[in-house]
N, C-alpha and C positions, 0 to 999 in steps of 0.2 A: 748852270747860266749858257745862254743860248749865244751861238756865233754867227747864227744865218745871218747875211746880211739882206737875204732875196727870200721872199714865201716860197715854197714849192707846194707844188700840184702835186701830187700822189696821182699815179697812173692807177685810172679804174675804169680806162675806156679800153679794155681789154689787150692795150701794152703791155702789161705785167706778164701776162702770162704765155706773150709769144718769148722766145727764144731772141737772142742777138748774139752774132759772130763777133765775139771783140779781138782785136789783132793790135798786140802792142809793136806799133810800126819800129819802134828803139830794136827789137830784138822781136824779129816776124817769127821765132820759132813759138813767140807763146802768141798761141788762138785757142780759141774755146771756145764755149756758148756761155752768156753771161745773161742778166735781166737787168733791165732798168727799172728803177728802184720810185725816180721821181722826175720830175723836170722843174727848173725853174727859172727864172728871169735871167742867170749867169749861167745855166747850162744841164747838166742831168747828173743823178743819178745811179749808180752802177756795180752791180755782185758780179764778180767773177771770180775763177776758182785759182788765180795765180797772183804769186804777189803783184804790186803797183808802188811806182815811187811818184812822188810828185815830178812832174819835169815830161814824166812819159807822154810820148805822143799813142795815139791809139785811133784807128777806125772802127766803126760801129756800124755791123752792116743789119738791119731789119729789114728780110724779105730783098727789094732788090732797089732800098736806099741807102747811102753809104752816109758815116756822119763822122767827121774829123775833128778832136779837138786834144788838149793836153790835162794831164792830170792834174789838177790844183791840191790834191790831199789826197787821202790814200790810208786807210787803218787795215792794218792785218788782221785778219779773222780766221779760224781751221772750221772747215776748208775753204772760206769765202773770204775775199776780201773787199770791202767796202771802198769805192773811189766815187769826188767829185771832178767831174769834168769840165770843163770850159770848154764850149762848143765852138770851132772856129767855120767850120763852112759844113753845109749838107748839102747832098746831093739826090733828090726826093725820084723814086720812081712813081711807077703808074698803077701798081694793084691797087686792091680795097685798103691793107694797110696800109699803104705809103700816104693816103689819102686821109687817113685817120690820122697818120703824125703829123702830116703837114696842116692840117687844121690845127690841131694841139701846139705846133713849133709859131707858125703863125700867131696865134694868142700870147704866147707866153715867152717866145723871143723871133719877133716881128725885125727884127735887124740882123738876126745872123744870115749872111752870103748863103744864096740859094732856097730860102725857105720861099719867098716871092715868086722869082722866076725862075723859068728854066723844070727841065725834068732829066731824069737821066735814068737810060733802058742799059743792066745789066747783061 
């Protein structure tokens, strides 16, 4: 049975092949490369090589862009954990990849703070 509330947009714009750096801000020693699996109207899906739990606060780095969110759900696998992350804020950089990410987020999450206005230079 399908439990999803929002349609998922699989990453086909080259974002899936780009490594993201994921830090569990609750446990900052847990930082590793991960992968975006999809983006939806409520957030994004990630895979990471460490355990996550609902409520964990994450920082997700994509080149010069920073996304912040809360883990809504996680399923542990071997060796990857798959998590759904409810995005709270984004600080978008100026790189070409960040431009692709900005366009994608504007389509899917236009109300997310930081998507429309402002940029961030790392």
